[in-house]
N, C-alpha and C positions, 0 to 999 in steps of 0.2 A: 563870661562867668566862669569861675573856676570849677572844674568837675569834682563833685563830691566823692571822696574816697570810701570804698567799702570797708566797714570795720570788721575787725576779727576779734574773737574772744573764745575762752574756753567754757564750755557749757555741757550740762548733762542733758542729753535728749531722750525724751520718751516717745515711742511710736505705738500706737494703739490702733487695732483694726478688728472689725467684727468677722467672726468665723462663718463662712457660708452665707454672707449677706445677699448674694444674687439669688440663692435658692429660697431665702426667707421672703425676699421681695416678689419672687415668682408665685409663692404660695399665697400670699396676701400682702399687697403693697401697702395698704393704709395701715394695717396693725404693725408691720415691720417698721414702718417709718416712725410711728408713734412710739414704738418701744426703743428705737434708736435715740429719738429725741430725750426721752426720759433717761436713757444711759448716758447720754452726753451731759445732761444737766447734773447728774450724780458725779461724773468725772470732773466736771468743771468746778463743782463745790470742793472736792477733794484736792484737786490741783491748787486751788486758791488758798486752802488751809495749809498747804505745804509750801506756799510761796513760789508757785510755778506759774507759767503763762502759756496759755494755748496760743500758737502762732500760725497754726496752719492746718490742712486736712482736707481731703476730698471725699465727698460721698460717705463711705462708712469709716473713714480713717481719721485719727486725731494726732496732732504733733504738738509736743509740750516742751518748754524749755525750763530747767531749773538751774540755780546757780550751785545748788549742793547735790552731788550724787547720792548722799544719804538721805535727803528729803525725796529725791526722785524714787528711789527703791521703796521708801516707806509709803509714798503716795501710790506705787504700783501695787504693793500688797493691800492697802486699803481699798483700792479700786476692786481688785478681784474679789475681796471679801464682801464688799457692799453689793456688788452685781450679782453674787451667788443668792443674796438675800432679798434682792429686788424683785417685787411681784410684777410681772409683765403680762400684757393681754397677748399672749402667744400660746400655741398649742403645747402640751407637755413634752411632745416628741420633737419640738423645733424651738430649742432654748436659744437665747441670744448670748453668746460668749465672745469674749475679747481674747486676742493675743497681744501681749505687750513686750516690747524690746527697749532696753536702755543702753546708751552709750555715752561715755565721756570723751569729748574730742573737741579739736579746734573747728569753729564754725565761722562762717562769713555772715554778716548782718547788712541787710539792705532794706530800708523802709519797713522794719518790722519783721521781715521775712528772713529766715535762716537757711544757709545752703553750705554744701561741702560734704566731705566724707564723714564728718561727725554726724550729720543728719542722716546719710545715706546708710551707715552701719546701723544705726538704730533701727531703720526701716527693715534691713535685711535681718536683723536679730528677731524683729517682731514676727516675721514670716516663718521663722524656724521655732518659735515657741509654741508649746502645747496649748490647746483651746483652754482658756481659763488659766493660763500659765503666764510665767514672767521669765524672760531670758535676758541677762545682762553680759556685757563685754567684760574681759579682763581688766581694762582700765577702771571700771566701775568696782569690780570686785575687789581689787586690791585697797580701795578706800573704804569699803563698807563692811568687809567680812569680820573686823575686829570690833565694829562699833554697833552691829545689829545682831540681835539674838535670832539668827536665821540660819538655816542649813542651805548648803549649795551643793550642787551635782556638777562636777567637772565634765563638760561635753567635748573637751579637747579643741583642737584648732580646726577651723572650717575655712575653705576658700568661698568668699562670697561674691556674688556677681558684681562686676565692674569695681571691685575693691582690690588694690594692687597685692596687698600681703594678707595671708591667712589671720583670721581673728579667733582668739580663744574665747570660748563661750562658757557660761555657767548658768544652769538652770536654778532658779530659786525655789527651794522646797517650801511651799507656804504651810503655815502652821497647822491648818486643817487637814493636810495630806495624811494619808494613811502610811506613808513612807516613814522609816526611822528618822526622827529629827535630832541632829546634833546642834547644840546651841553654840554661840560664840565662846562660851565658858568651858565647854566640853573638849574632848580629846582632840579636836581639830576639825576645821570647817569644810575640808574637801579631801578627797582620797585620790592617789594615783590610779588611773584607768588604764586597764591592761586586758589584752586578748591573746589567747594561746592558739596559733595557727596549727592545723593538723600536721603531725610530723610526717615526713617523707619516708616511705619504706624503701630502704636501699638494699633489702635482700632480693635475691633472684627468685624467691618463693612467693607467689601472690597470696598464699595461705597466711602468711605472716601479716598481712594487711590488717586483719582484725586485732591482732596482738598490738601493733603499733598504734592503731586508733584507740585502743583501750588504754594504752599507756598515756596518750595525749589527754584523754578524757580524765584520767586519774590526776594528772598534773593540774588540770583546770580545777578539779574539786579540791586538791590541797591548797592551791592558791587562794581560792574562794573562802577557804576557812580562816583567812588572815583578816582580821577586822580593819587593818590599815589599807586595804586594796578595795577598789571596785572592779570586779571581774566579769567579762562578757561570758555567757553561758556556751556550753558545747555545741548546741545545735546551730548557733549562729556562726561560730567560727568555722564549723565544718561546711558551711555553705561555700567556702572558698577552696576546698579540697581539690587539688589537681588543676587549680587555675593560676596562670602566670599573672598576677595582678601586682601593681606596684604597691608597696607597703603604705605609702602615704595615702593612697585612695582607700586601702582596706581600713586604716585607722580612721579616716574620715567618715566612711560609711557606718563603721561600728561605734563612732563616737568615743574613741580612746586615743590616749597618747602613746601608750607603749605596746609593743608587739614582741611575743616569743615565737621564734622559728626553730625547727629542728629536724633531724633525721635519726633514723635507728636502722641498724643492721644486725640480724641475728644469724650466727654462724657457729658450728662446732661448740655448742653449749655456752656461747658467749654473746654478750650484747654490747654493740658500739654505738654510743650516742652522742651526737653533737647538738649543742643548743647554744642559741645566742639571744640576747636581750636588746631590742632595738628602740631608740627614742624616734618615733616616726615624725615627730615634728621638725627636729633637727637633722634626722637621718643618721644619728651617731649610734654606734655600737657600744652600749654600756657595759656588757659583759658577754663573754663567750667562754665555752670550755668544752672539751671532749672527755668521754668516760668510756673506758674499756674494762668491762666487769664480767663475772660469772652470770649467767642468766638468772640464777637464783638470787642475785643481789639487785634486781631490776627495781624492786620496791625501795630499797636504801638509796638507789640512785635518784628516785623520784623525790624523796624527801630532801636530798642534798641539793637538787636543782631548785626545788621550792625555796629552801633557806637561802641560796644565793641570790635569787631574784628578789626575794622580800628585802634582803639586806641592802641590794642595790637601789631599791626604790624608797624604802621607808625606814632603813636602818635596822639594827639588831633588835628583834623582838624576841619575846618568850614564844617558843613554838607551841602551837595548839597541841592538845592531847593526842597521843598516838591513836590511829584508827585500827580497827580489826583487819587483818590480812588473811588471804587465802592460804590454804596449806600448800599448794602447789600451782604451777602454771596452767594445768589442764582445768582445774576448777576455775581460775581466773578467766580463761577464755569462754568456758561455758557461760559464765555469769555476764561477760561483756557482750556475747551473742544474744542472750536473753533480754538484757536490759534495754537494747536499741529497739526492740519490737514493741514496746509499751505503746499502747493508744492506736496501733496501726490498723489492725482489723481483726475480726473474730478468728479467722484461721491463722494469722501470725501470733495471735495471743496464745492460741493452743500449742503452736510450736515453742513459743517462749517458755510455757510451762514445763514441757519436756525437759528443755535444756537446764532450766533452773532447778528441777527435781534431781536432775543427774548431778549437778553441782552440790546440791546439799547432801545428797547420797554419798558423794566422795569427801565431802568436808562438813559435817553437821555443825561446826562451830563458825561458818563463814556467814556473818550478819548481812551483808549485802544481798547474798542469794535469797535469804529469807525475806528481806524487805521487798524485792522485786517480784517474788512469788506472791506475796501478800497482796500488792497493790494489782497485780494481775487478776487474782481471784476476785477481788472486790469489784474490778471493771467487769468480769464475766457476769455477775449477776445484777449489776446496775445499769450496764450499757449495752452489753452483748447478748442480751436475751437468753442467758443460760440460767439453769435452775439456782434458786436462792440457797438451797441445802445441797451439799455441805459447803459451798464455796463461801458463804458468809462467815460461817463460824471459824473455818480454817484461815481465813484472811486475818481475822482478829488475833487468833492464836500465833500466827506467823509474824505479824507486825509486832506483837508484844515481845516475842522471842528475839527479834531483831534488835530491839531497844535494849533487852537485857544482855544480849551478846556484845553490843557495841553501843554504849550511851554516849560516846563522843562523835557519832556520825550524825550530822543533822538530817540526812535523807531518811534514817530510820524513824526519826522524831515526827516528821511531817507526814510520813505514811501512816504511822500509827495513829497520829492526830486526826487524819481524814477518816480512816477506818472508824474510829471512835466516834466521830461526828455522826456517822450513819447509824451508829448504835445508840444516839441520842445521849451520849455520855459527854454533855457538852463542856462542863468544866475541865474534865481531863482532856478533852480534844484541844481547847484553847491553851491549856499548859503545855501540851506536846508541840503545838505550833509555835508557841513562845520559846520554847527550849531550842526548836530548830533555828529561829532567827538569832538567838543569842549565839549559838555555835557557828552560824553561817549567815551573815546578812545578805550574801550574794546569791542565795539559793532560789533561782528564778522559778523552778517548778512549784516550790512551796507557795510563793506569792500567788501564782496563777491558780493552783489547785484550791487554796483556802477561799478564794472568791466564790466558789461553789456553795460552801457552807455559809458564807457571809450573806449571799443572796437570800437563802432560806432563813436567815436570821432577821431579815428586813432592813439591813444596813446597805442599801442599793448602791448609793454613791461610793461608799468604802470599797464594795466589790469591784466596781470599775477601776478605781484607784490601785487596787491591788494587781489586777491584770495589766495596767499601764505600767507599773513598777517592773512586773516580770517582763514586759516588752521591751523596757530599757535595758534591762539586763541581758535579754535574749531577742535582739531586733530581728532574727531570722528564726521564729520560733517553729516548734512542731505544731501540727494542725490544731490540737486540742485547746491550745491557748485561745485561738479565735472562737472555738466552741464556748470556753469559759467567758469570753468577752461578749459575745452575742447573747449569751444566757443573762448576763447582767444588764446588758442594754435593752433587752426585751422587758425585763423586770422593772426597769426605769421608764418604760414606755417610750424608749427612743427607737421607734420601729424602722424608721428609714435607716438609721446607723446600724441597727441589728441585722437588716436584711443585707446591707452592704458587707458587714462583717462575715455573716454566715454563708455568703455566697463566694467568698474567696477561694480560690482553686485549692489551696492547701487543705480546706476543712469541709468542702462542699459535699463530699460522697460519705462523709462520717455520719454517725447517729445524730449528730446535731441537726439533721434534716427536720426532726420533730419540732425543734424550736423555730426553724426557719418557716415551717408549715404555719405554726402559730402566729409568727410575725406577719406574714403575708395575709392571713385571715384578719388580723387587726387592722391591717392597712386597706381592707376591703377588697383584696385580690383573691376572691374566694376559689376561683377555678384553678389558679396556679397553686394556691395553698392546698388544695385537695389532691393535686398531682404530687406535690412534694410529700404529702402524708402517705400516698399510695407507694411511693418509691422508698420511703422510710420502712413502711410494713413489709416489704419484700424481704428485708434483712432482719426484721423484728417481728416476726409473725404472731408471737404470743403477747405483743404489747397491748395492754389496756390502761386507760386513764385511771381507773380504780386501783390497779396494782401499782401504777406509778405513785399515786398519792400515798398508798400504804408504805412504800419503801423510802420515801423522801422525808429526811428529818427536818421539817419545818419548825423553826424556833420561834417565828413570828406568831405571838398569841392571837392576833387578829386574823390570821390566816389570809389577809389580803393577797400577799404574794402568791401563795398556793392557788387561790380562787382565780387569779388573774392567768396564770399558766392554764389552769383547767379550762377557763373560758376560751383561751386560744385553741387549745387542743380540740375541743368540741367544735368550735367554728370551722376548723380545718377538717373535720370529719373523721378524727381518729376514734377508735372504737371505745365505748364505755367499759 
């Protein structure tokens, strides 16, 4: 008998898998299994409607074949939308979510089963997708981006397990997402992704380290104001400071394609700067240049470097409006020292205020110093147990002045927007945040901070998505991002997730302990909840639930969100 040959064909493969299925089964096997069967039926219906075929899957996974990558992506989007609306017999804090990956590639067919890298890549993409999200390979993206009114986030090239060559990946931004959506008819469906690594201080004087770091931070800020780029935030790139890491590994970790490296030396009133732009995927140097200028020209150098990078990646664009600059370098250094202390601790916050007040005293027209002092004073009365008067009024005054001094700086707008939110001036707050995102769609701090106000408006899923957007822009974030995420997860009654988030080393010792205490109380872990409440009170001895309620700008008229937090605080034993 002649041996049957294995057939080969090109196919779009979808891999779908339940997030945390073992945990769901461990909680309640029968309910989890019934929920999966219901989801499987929904997926099968959608797959059939899009002319697909389920060919495999084990346990909680489903493998699907489509002849068309367009139909595969349409099906993936429909599946995620339908599943978010599907009522399942599961606890609110244990939702059933799927990750989906789609790849177009050559597959081997044998008795109805499909094999090969085309299938394996889809499975690897699925594992890297967000819960409730959809990740596609470049081969799929090239065929669908002009045919579907969807936006895509370029995640760069990734090395996948047992796959020979790196695979470039794209996240599909689902239409219900809070992230800015660019359709196929708008300015472009993806952006070059870039990270600026901390410049090396080549001076013999270690005191120049602050200046060089500040210069790197400002270059990141200037690049992020370019609408044609996706720029990783400062805190994440500084995680690699002083580390001898391969650029390809850094780019893969940060999910970007391009990196900027540089060094600076200050001596005898001059600054010497070397900068290079690297394509981490191919290892090519796209642009490199050296600058030797007077120290007073350092801001002009920043503008020139920004222009060169933008031109190399997206072509000549109209430069964004000029930002307000400090009168001298002493003012600049004071502000740099002050801004990095935001959100760290009450003691460091007081130190930052001294530095920022000195900067304003030397240059009353420097907007950035006003902004950071405003947000510092806001934090003093809302989170650091300091008096409301005069901190509250001063924070509003300073934030408003920062916007007046420099309306072209997105940072000024989001700080003013947040302060206005706590004044319950909600339409003005919304307008300021909108202005910030128009000026700088890459401003991660604004995405994270607005989630606080969104929770108190009752739009809980939107709040989580805002922080997730911030974490994409800033994958190695400051601790308060996790505070904001845990805050939103608690409000959504995702207690297990909130507890995991709020126990992260980065944020555990912050004032977010009150939310952790409430979370543990809702989980029934009352002894541990009360211990966390006691630890929180050591650093916040004047905290009361009634005072907290009075100062929080709840916009949700039903007050269900407010009452939910109050219930958790009471169960944890926090004082009335």
